[in-house]
N, C-alpha and C positions, 0 to 999 in steps of 0.2 A: 625382616619381619617374619615372625613365626606363622606357619600355615593356619594355625588355629585362630590367630588374631586377624589374619586376612579374611578368613571365612566369616568371622564375627562381624567385621566391618562391612563385608559384602551383603550380609543378611540382616542388617539392622532393620528392625521391624518398622520404625517410623519412616525411614527412607524407602523401603520396599513398598509399603502401603501407599506412600505419596506417589511413587512412580506408577504403580498400578492404577491408582485412582485418577490421576491427572493425564496419563498418557495412554496406557494400554487399554483400559476400559472404554474411553471415548473413541479411540481408534477402531476397536473391535465393533462397537455399536455403529459407527459411521460406515465401516466396511460392509457389515451385514445389511444395514438398512439400504445402502446404495445398491447392493446386489439385488435385494428383494424388490425394491421400488422400480429399478430399471428393467429387471426381468419381467415384472408385471406389466410394464409399459410396452413390451414387445421386443426388447433388445436381447440378442443372444449373449451368452456368457463371454465369449471371446470379443464381442463388440464392446463389452463393458471393461474388460480387463486389459486388452492389448492397446498399444499406442496406435493412433490413426495411420502413421507412416508404415507400421507393420501390417496393418489390415489392407491398406491400399497398394503396398509395394512401391510407394513413392520414396523420394529422398528424405532422409531425416532432417534436412535443412528446409523442408517445405514450411513456409510461414515463419522463417527464422526470426526476423525482426519483430514480428507480432508476438511470438512466444517470449522473446527477451523482454519486450515491453510489459507483458503480464508478470514476469518475474520481478520487474522493477516495482510495480504496484504492490505486489505481495510483500516485497522486501520493506517497502515503506510502512505497510500495515504492521508487519512483525516488529519493526524497530519501535514504532510508537506504542504498540501494545506492551512490549517489553519495558519501555520506560514508564508506562502507566502502572505496570505491575510492581516495578522495583523503585519507583521514584520516591524521593524524600518529601514527605508531606503531601498536601493536596493542592498546592498552589497552581500546578499546571494540569490538574486532572481533566478539567473540561476541555482545555485546549488539545491535549493529547487524544482524548476520546473523539473529538470532532475530526481531528486529522486521521485517526485510525478508521473511523467510519467512512470518510470520504475516500481514502485510499482503498479500502476493501470494496466499496461500491464500484470504483473504477476498475479494480482487478476482476471482479465478477463480470462486469459488463464486457471487458476486453476478452476474457476467456470464453464466455458463453455467447458473445455477440448479442447481448440483450437488446441494445438500442437498434440493432439491425433486423432482429427477427421477432421479438416478443413484446416490447414496449415502444411506443412512439418515441422517436429520438428527441423530439422537442420536450417531452415530459422528462426524459433522462437528463437532458442538458439543463433544464430548469432546476431539477433537484440538485445537480452539481453546483449551479450558481448560488442557490440558497445556502448550501453548506459553506461555500466560500465567503458569502456575505456574513454568515453567522460567525465565522472565524474572525473576520475583520471587525465586525461590530462588537464582539465580546472580548477580543484580545488584541486590539489595534496597537496599544502601547507596547505590549510584549513582543509582537511580531516586528514592528518597525524598529524598535530599539535593539533588536538582536539580529534577525535575518530578514529584514524588510526587502532588500534587493532580490534575494533568492525567491521570496514569496511572490513578489510582483512579476519577476521574470517567468517563473513557472506558470503563474496564472495567465500571463499575457500569451505565452506560447500555446498553452492549452486552449485559450480563447480563440487564437488564430486558427488552430486546428478545427475547432467547431464551426467557425465562420466559413472556412474553406469547404467543409463538408456540406454546409447548408446552401452555399451558392455555387457548388461545383459545376452544375449544369449551365451556369451563366458565364463561366470563365472561358476565354478564347484559347483553351489548351486541350490537348488530348487527355482522355480519362487517365491513362497511365501516369502522365506528368502531374496531373492534379493530385493523384494518390501519393506520388513521391513527396509533394509539398505538404499535403495534409498529414501524412504519417510522419514526416520529418518533424513538423511542429509538435506533434503529439509525443514522439519518442524523446526529443530533447527536453520537452516540458516535463515528461514523466521522470527523467533522470534528475532534472533540476528540483522537482518535488521530493525525490528521494534524498537529495542533498539537504534540502530544507528540513525534511523530517529527521534526518540523522543529527543535524545541528541542534534542533529544538529538543530532541530526546536527550542529547548530551547535556544541554543546559538543565533540563528537568532532573537529571540524575546527579547534578552537583548539589552537595549540601548547602543549605542556605548561608551558612557562615564561612563557606570555603573561600580561601584567599585566591583561588583560581579565577573567581569571577570579579572582574574589575570594572569600575564605572568611572573612567577617566575624564569624561567631559560630557557636556549637555549640548544637544543639537536641536534647535527649534523647540526648546522646552521639553525635549524627550531625553531621558537618560540612555546613553548608548552602552549596551551590555557587551562585554567581550569575554570570550573563553580562551584561556591559554592552552 
């Protein structure tokens, strides 16, 4: 390919403007606003810019599973938003939007410890329960006929994590052991939710007329959807 053609392709006006508008400008604004806001709140520049492990001199693996759990929630959010952006038609728009909202709320809560430091944990748990109920009420048939098991398993594990958190002081176990159980439920539930999100996103990205979607049989009056 001639250098002139390469340069022409690299500097295509529409693609360059799209990149700047949707990536660079928002990133610059977020970066600048974060620096200004946190500096005004009393944080030093290095406290804002450097990782906690660098500042404290502790191991980079400090809080390893907690950090991976946050990645899982962020991944679920990104997958559902991508499917929402690129999906065929509007059939699954509300479903994906609710899933992305719930995943992002859990990611933010996990990363900033919202329910531990800023908002009463019962209010946070109630909000999560309402989102889950909205998903079931609005999209019961779609969920059950496609990835019902994954949804129920993820919800059950996360519910067990919440229950363990609420009654941890009543359990005849050492605090460390209770945390192992609670965080275990949450971590496995989060990964199961990521699986559920990925499968639902894949279904949403399938064209309506695609032969890859098969409905071979009916179970209890519900069409079972399969993806090849």
